[in-house]
C-alpha positions as a LaTeX table, in Angstrom:
\begin{tabular}{lrrr}
\hline
Residue & $x$ (\AA) & $y$ (\AA) & $z$ (\AA) \\
\hline
Met1 & 0.00 & 0.00 & 0.00 \\
Lys2 & 1.31 & 3.35 & $-0.97$ \\
Lys3 & $-0.76$ & 5.64 & 1.23 \\
His4 & $-2.04$ & 5.59 & 4.81 \\
Val5 & $-4.45$ & 8.06 & 6.36 \\
Gln6 & $-5.82$ & 8.18 & 9.88 \\
Val7 & $-9.24$ & 9.72 & 10.42 \\
Ile8 & $-11.72$ & 10.27 & 13.19 \\
Asp9 & $-14.93$ & 9.65 & 11.24 \\
Asp10 & $-16.60$ & 9.20 & 7.87 \\
Ser11 & $-16.90$ & 12.93 & 7.15 \\
Gln12 & $-13.14$ & 13.44 & 7.53 \\
Leu13 & $-12.51$ & 10.37 & 5.38 \\
Gly14 & $-14.73$ & 11.81 & 2.64 \\
Ala15 & $-12.83$ & 15.09 & 2.60 \\
Ile16 & $-9.48$ & 13.31 & 2.35 \\
Leu17 & $-10.58$ & 10.84 & $-0.33$ \\
Lys18 & $-12.00$ & 13.64 & $-2.44$ \\
Glu19 & $-8.43$ & 14.93 & $-2.88$ \\
Ile20 & $-7.06$ & 11.61 & $-4.15$ \\
Pro21 & $-7.33$ & 11.15 & $-7.93$ \\
Ile22 & $-8.68$ & 8.02 & $-9.56$ \\
Gly23 & $-5.78$ & 5.88 & $-10.78$ \\
Leu24 & $-3.19$ & 3.51 & $-9.46$ \\
Asp25 & $-0.60$ & 6.01 & $-8.19$ \\
Asp26 & $-2.01$ & 6.34 & $-4.67$ \\
Asn27 & $-4.05$ & 3.15 & $-4.66$ \\
Pro28 & $-4.77$ & 1.17 & $-2.60$ \\
Ile29 & $-5.15$ & 3.35 & 0.48 \\
Leu30 & $-4.97$ & 2.05 & 4.05 \\
Val31 & $-7.34$ & 3.95 & 6.33 \\
Ser32 & $-7.26$ & 3.64 & 10.10 \\
Phe33 & $-9.91$ & 5.18 & 12.29 \\
Ile34 & $-9.15$ & 6.59 & 15.73 \\
Pro35 & $-10.63$ & 3.96 & 18.06 \\
Ser36 & $-13.86$ & 4.35 & 19.95 \\
Ile37 & $-14.05$ & 3.00 & 23.50 \\
Lys38 & $-16.92$ & 1.02 & 24.96 \\
Thr39 & $-17.15$ & 0.39 & 28.70 \\
Thr40 & $-19.19$ & $-2.58$ & 29.88 \\
Gly41 & $-19.99$ & $-3.95$ & 33.33 \\
Ser42 & $-22.65$ & $-3.67$ & 35.99 \\
Asn43 & $-20.53$ & $-1.59$ & 38.42 \\
Ser44 & $-17.06$ & $-0.07$ & 38.71 \\
Asp45 & $-15.58$ & $-3.33$ & 40.03 \\
Met46 & $-16.87$ & $-5.26$ & 37.00 \\
Ala47 & $-16.27$ & $-2.58$ & 34.36 \\
Ser48 & $-13.88$ & $-3.11$ & 31.47 \\
Asp49 & $-13.03$ & $-1.12$ & 28.37 \\
Asn50 & $-12.84$ & $-2.31$ & 24.78 \\
Ser51 & $-11.31$ & $-0.23$ & 22.01 \\
Asn52 & $-13.28$ & $-0.75$ & 18.81 \\
Met53 & $-10.99$ & $-0.50$ & 15.80 \\
Leu54 & $-11.56$ & $-0.14$ & 12.08 \\
Phe55 & $-9.13$ & $-0.40$ & 9.17 \\
Met56 & $-10.15$ & 0.02 & 5.55 \\
Ile57 & $-8.36$ & $-0.90$ & 2.36 \\
Leu58 & $-9.82$ & 1.32 & $-0.33$ \\
Glu59 & $-9.21$ & 2.08 & $-3.95$ \\
Arg60 & $-10.68$ & 5.00 & $-5.84$ \\
Ala61 & $-13.21$ & 3.54 & $-8.22$ \\
Asp62 & $-13.49$ & 4.01 & $-11.95$ \\
Arg63 & $-17.24$ & 3.60 & $-12.44$ \\
Gln64 & $-16.61$ & 2.87 & $-16.12$ \\
Glu65 & $-14.81$ & $-0.38$ & $-15.25$ \\
Ser66 & $-16.25$ & $-3.68$ & $-16.40$ \\
Asn67 & $-17.73$ & $-6.16$ & $-13.94$ \\
Glu68 & $-14.71$ & $-8.40$ & $-14.57$ \\
Asp69 & $-12.33$ & $-5.56$ & $-13.65$ \\
Phe70 & $-14.40$ & $-4.80$ & $-10.54$ \\
Ile71 & $-14.24$ & $-8.45$ & $-9.39$ \\
Glu72 & $-10.47$ & $-8.56$ & $-10.05$ \\
Lys73 & $-9.99$ & $-5.38$ & $-7.99$ \\
Met74 & $-12.08$ & $-6.72$ & $-5.10$ \\
Asn75 & $-10.14$ & $-10.01$ & $-5.15$ \\
Arg76 & $-6.81$ & $-8.15$ & $-5.12$ \\
Leu77 & $-7.92$ & $-5.94$ & $-2.23$ \\
Gln78 & $-9.33$ & $-8.93$ & $-0.31$ \\
Ile79 & $-5.91$ & $-10.57$ & $-0.46$ \\
Leu80 & $-4.47$ & $-7.43$ & 1.18 \\
Ala81 & $-7.18$ & $-7.48$ & 3.86 \\
Asn82 & $-6.43$ & $-11.12$ & 4.65 \\
Thr83 & $-2.71$ & $-10.36$ & 4.78 \\
Ile84 & $-3.37$ & $-7.65$ & 7.37 \\
Lys85 & $-5.59$ & $-10.03$ & 9.39 \\
Lys86 & $-2.90$ & $-12.73$ & 9.36 \\
Gln87 & $-0.28$ & $-10.21$ & 10.48 \\
Met88 & $-2.54$ & $-9.00$ & 13.30 \\
Leu89 & $-3.04$ & $-12.57$ & 14.52 \\
Gln90 & 0.68 & $-13.34$ & 14.23 \\
Asp91 & 1.65 & $-10.16$ & 16.10 \\
Thr92 & $-0.77$ & $-10.84$ & 18.94 \\
Gln93 & 0.41 & $-14.44$ & 19.22 \\
Glu94 & 4.10 & $-13.50$ & 19.22 \\
Leu95 & 3.49 & $-10.85$ & 21.87 \\
Cys96 & 1.40 & $-13.27$ & 23.96 \\
Met97 & $-1.43$ & $-10.79$ & 23.73 \\
Met98 & $-4.08$ & $-12.99$ & 22.12 \\
Lys99 & $-6.21$ & $-12.61$ & 25.26 \\
Phe100 & $-6.56$ & $-8.90$ & 24.44 \\
Leu101 & $-7.99$ & $-9.53$ & 20.98 \\
Asn102 & $-11.70$ & $-10.24$ & 21.20 \\
Val103 & $-13.27$ & $-13.30$ & 19.65 \\
Ser104 & $-13.68$ & $-12.11$ & 16.08 \\
Ile105 & $-12.19$ & $-10.06$ & 13.31 \\
Glu106 & $-14.74$ & $-9.11$ & 10.68 \\
Ile107 & $-13.79$ & $-8.35$ & 7.09 \\
Asp108 & $-16.62$ & $-6.86$ & 5.05 \\
Pro109 & $-16.82$ & $-5.50$ & 1.49 \\
Val110 & $-17.15$ & $-1.77$ & 0.86 \\
Trp111 & $-18.80$ & $-0.37$ & $-2.27$ \\
Lys112 & $-19.07$ & 3.24 & $-3.41$ \\
Leu113 & $-17.88$ & 4.75 & $-0.14$ \\
His114 & $-16.84$ & 8.24 & $-1.23$ \\
Glu115 & $-16.31$ & 6.79 & $-4.72$ \\
Cys116 & $-14.10$ & 4.01 & $-3.34$ \\
Asp117 & $-14.42$ & 0.24 & $-3.19$ \\
Gly118 & $-12.57$ & $-2.19$ & $-0.96$ \\
Trp119 & $-12.74$ & $-3.95$ & 2.39 \\
Glu120 & $-13.08$ & $-2.99$ & 6.04 \\
Ile121 & $-11.53$ & $-4.85$ & 8.95 \\
Asn122 & $-13.41$ & $-4.48$ & 12.27 \\
Phe123 & $-12.03$ & $-5.73$ & 15.57 \\
Ser124 & $-11.93$ & $-4.94$ & 19.29 \\
Ile125 & $-9.06$ & $-4.84$ & 21.73 \\
Lys126 & $-9.73$ & $-5.42$ & 25.41 \\
Asn127 & $-7.94$ & $-2.73$ & 27.37 \\
Ser128 & $-5.73$ & $-4.07$ & 30.12 \\
Ser129 & $-7.34$ & $-2.17$ & 33.00 \\
Phe130 & $-10.25$ & 0.10 & 33.81 \\
His131 & $-9.43$ & 3.65 & 34.93 \\
\hline
\end{tabular}
C-alpha cells in the first residue's frame, strides 16, 4: 500500500478521499480510524473497556470499469485485507497478547464509499485495565 491516512470519522474520510485522484498512483489506500471506546460492566468493580478499531483498504473507483475488472480489484484488495488479518493474529500471538484480541475479526466488502471500493476490517481490543 502506498498511502495511509488516519481519520476520526466518515466525514473526515470523505474530505481526504475527495483529494485523491482516480488511478493507481495512490491506490490502494490504508485507512485507520481513531478507536472508539466502549465500557461494559454492571458496576465499577466489574467494568472493562474495549477499544473498537476499524481499518479500511480502499481504492478510488473508476465507475466505467467492467464487472470483470471490478471483481479482479475486489479479489486483489481482499488478499491485502487477509494479509493484514494474518499479520494481526501473528503479532498478537508473538506478543502473547491474544487474550486482548476479542473473539472475532470481521472483514466486510465496501462499495461506493466516497467513490471508493474495498474492504473494512473491524475488531476490538480489550484494554488491560479500567481507569
